[in-house]
N, C-alpha and C positions, 0 to 999 in steps of 0.2 A: 662254803668253800669255793672261791674262784679257782678254777685251773685252767690254765692255755696251756694247748700242746704244742710243743715244736716240733716238726715233721721235715727230715731233709730229704732230698731227691735219691742220697745214698741209702735209704732206708733207717737212718739212725733217728728214734725220736726219744722225745722227754717232757715230762710234764714240769711245767712254771707254777709252783701251787701257792696263791696269793690270799692270807687271809690272817684275821687276829687268831693266834694258837696254832698257827700253821706247822711249829717245830715238831708237834706232836706225829707227824706224818713222816719224820725223817726214817724212824727203821723200817718202813715200808718201800723205803728207795734202796736201801743196802740190798748190794748184787747176793745173788742165793748163796755161790760159792765163797763169800767174802769172811774171813775168819777174825780177823782185825780190824780196826778202824783207826789211822791215824789223823788225829783232829788238829787241824792247824789254823792257829788263832793268833791274837795280841792281846796281852796284859790287859788294855782298856775296855776290851769286848764287854766282859763280864758276862756272857750266856755261856750257860751250860747244855751241853747237848748231850742224849742219851740214844747211840745209834742202835743199841739193843744187841752188842756184841762187846769181846773185849777191845778196850779202847785206850789210847793214851795221847795225852797234849802237846803239840809242840808248839812253842810259843815263836812269833818272829818279831822283830822290833815294829816300834808306831813308825807310822810317815810313808812317805814317798822311799825314803833312806833304805828301806827293807828291800825294795826291789832291785837286787843286782844279783848277779850270776854267784856271788859268794853265797849270799843269802841261800840259793837254789842248791850248793855243793852242800851246805851245812847240814840243812834240811835232809837231802838225801843220804848223806851218811850217817844221822842220825835214823833213818828211817831202817839203813842198812842193822846198824848196830842192834837195834829192836828186832827184827826178822820180819820186816814186812814184806810180803811176796806179791807178785804178778796178780795173782789171784785176791787181793785185797783190797781195800777202798781208802781212800784220801776224802776226809772231808774239812772243805774249807769255811771258817766260821767268821766271819767279817765284812768289811767293805771292800770297795775294789782292789786296794792294796790287796788284800787277803786272797779274793779270788783268784786275782792276776796271777800271785806268787804260787799257791797251793794249785791251781790248775796247770800252771808251767810245770811243777815241780812232776804231778802225774803225769804230765806227757812224756817225760824226759826217764824218768825213775823206769827201770827193767823195760823201756822203749814204750811204756804207756800203762798204767794202771787207772782202774776206774775211779772218777771224782762226784764229788755232790757237794753244792756248794749252799751254804745257808745265808744269805745275804742280809745283814743287820742295819745296813745304811740304805737312803733313800736312793741314791746314786747306784750303789749295786743292786737296788732290786728292781728299777727300771730300766739298766742298761750294763754295766759290767759283769755279772754274772752269768748273762744271757748271751747265748750265741758261739762260746767256744775260745773266745779269743784269749789269747794267756801271753803274759810275756812281763820283761824285766826292761829296766831301763839301762843306757849307758851315759857316761858323763856328755856326750854330743847328742841326746836327746832321748825320748820318752818313747819306752816301747817296741826300741829298736833290734832287741830280742824275744822271740816267741815262736809261740805255735797255736794252730789251731787243734784244739784238744775238745770235743762236746761231755759236757756233764751226763752226770745219769738220770739228773734232775735238779730242780733249783727250789729252794724253799724261801719264800717271801711271807714273814710272819710281819704282819703290822705291827704287832704290841714292841718291837724290837725299836721302832721309831718314836715310840712316846718319851723313850731317856735320850734321845738323839742330842747331842749338843748340838746349838743354833747354827753352827758353821757348819756343822756336817749336812743339817737338813738344808741350808741355803745351797749347798754344794749340788745336793741333789736338784735342787729347783732349777738350776742352770741347764740340766740335761733334760729336765720337764720341757725347759721353754724351748729348746732344739725341737721335741716333738709336736709342738704347735705349727711347726713348717714344714715337715715332713707330709701332714695329710691336710692340715687347715682345721682339726677338729679344735673345739673350744676346749681342751683341756682345764681351764682356769675356773668353769663352772660347774665342774666336777665334784665330788665328793673325792678324798683323798684316796681311798681304798678303789675306786672307779679310774682315776688317774694313774693310778701304778699299774693297774690290768688292762688298761688301753695302751699303755706305752709300752706294755710287755708284748701284746696284741701286735702292735703294729713292729716292733724288733723282730718279733718272731716270723711276721709274714715275709720282711726284707729279708733276714738270715736264711729260710728257704729258698727263696730263689737264689741266691747268691752266697751259699757257705762262706766262702775263702776270699771276699772281696776282689773279685775280679771284675765288678760292675757296678750294681745295684747298692750293694753296701757300701760301697764307699760314701753315699748318702748320709748315714748314719754318724759321718764325720764331719758335719755339717757345723761350722762354729770353732772345728778342731786345731786347724793348721796355725792361726795366730794362738789359741789357748793353751795349746802345748807350748808353743814359743814361750808365751808370759808362766807357765810353771817352769821351766826348763832355767831361764835366764834368773826368775826369782829363787830357786831353788827348792822350790815346791811350797813356800811359805803361803802361796796363795793357792786356796783349794782349786780342784779339777772344776767343778761345775761353775764358780765365779771367773775362772779364766775363760771358758767356754762361753759364756754369756757376752763376756766382753768380744769374743770371737766371732760371735751372730752379728753384732751390734757393725762391728768392722766388715762381716762378708758383705752385709747389705750396703753398706757405703761403698765398698767396691764393686759391687753389682751395678749399684746406680752411677758411679762412675764411668763402667762400660756402657752404658745406659739399656742395661739388661732390665732393670728396674725404674719403676717412678717414686718421687721424693714419699708420696702416701706410703707406699710399702716399707720403706726405711722406716717411716715415723711408726708402722704397726709394730715392726720388732724392737723397736726402743720402747713402746708401749708395753708390749709381753715382758719382756726382762724386767722391766721397772716395776710392774705389776706384780713380781715375785721377789720385791725386794732387792735387787740385784745390780750393781753397780755397770756404767755401760762406759764408762773410760777407761785407757790405760793407765797404769802409775808411773806416776811423773818420772820414776827412778829409771825406767827403763828407756834406752836410746833408741831412736831407728835403727842404727847400723845392727846395735846387738839383736833386734827382732828381726831384721833381714836376715841378719846370718843363721838364727836358730829356724827360722822356716825353709830353710834351704836343707835343712837336715830332715825334714817331714816325710814321714812314709809313702804319701802320694807325690813325691816330689821327683818325678821321673822326666819331666820335659820343661825344664827350668821351674818358676813357681805356679804350684797348683792349687786350685781352690774349689771346694763347693759352692755354687754359688746359686742363689735363686736366678729367676728367670720368666719368662712367656710361659714356658713350658714346664715350671716348677725347677727343684732342685736338680742340677747336674754339676759333672765334674768338668771346670775349665781349666786346659793347660796353658804353658808358654803366656803367662801373664807377664809384661813387661816391669820393670824392676821401678822405674820413675813412676809408674801408676801405684803400686804397692807401696811406696816411700809415700805419695802423697796422698794415700788415702789414709794413713796412719793418723796423720793429722786431725782428721775429722772425728777420731775416736780419744782424742788428749782433751 
């Protein structure tokens, strides 16, 4: 059984349990005072959990359309009608949409209820379920409303990946590609279990240094500025990881345009992304103007166009990039 301990300076710590059959560990994570568990999931997840206490299932819609304030309101009303108290627990069972929604509902219901995540997709296991970032979307952009709310624990049962649709597995591969450039580890050469464990370790190390994204944690958004814009414009029909993969290529090309990296490093980005079977080109239907506008809505955009970019010292946040360079570089990923 692989277990990564995430420890924060605030004193909060919790385990991320990674293995086949890890779901059996769920009862050990339930807080001692909890009498009821609200299981937040989606109809297509198809995974039954047994928390060991009285529980009830609350289903949300499938896909990114579930990530709205309306969903949060409906969930919290349902919790209240059932009688869920502040000392009880919420268990999110699903992918990134579920962990984002369940986490945000937990952060706000009764001003904070314990939450545990059972991550059932590759994307959730290596990224979305870990680190306490929760949130929902607005028409103007992705994850613009949210909260930092750390879970009591995260379960990554690798058996759940056996029945994962190919599109969901590919989406997770986009996030795995990102981790190549955070550390330089040759993740592609590892077995899947070891890749998941290493990605969790990398994220845990970064979150431990910067829980609320005031500095280094922003590096986990590598490839996400354009990636989120692609998702938003495409009404989330393009999976998150697939959009991030294109965003990684764009970020490399932009770093090259700014003379931060050489052409060989750009080729390395393309090779990693393509090794995971992911596209490195923008959808032809998306105009530069729409993408530029969507990127101005990015959470990091505090001083004009802001990107996480590669460079001589590795990844760093670069602010105030000129619009003409942003636009010119878009042509390199078409």
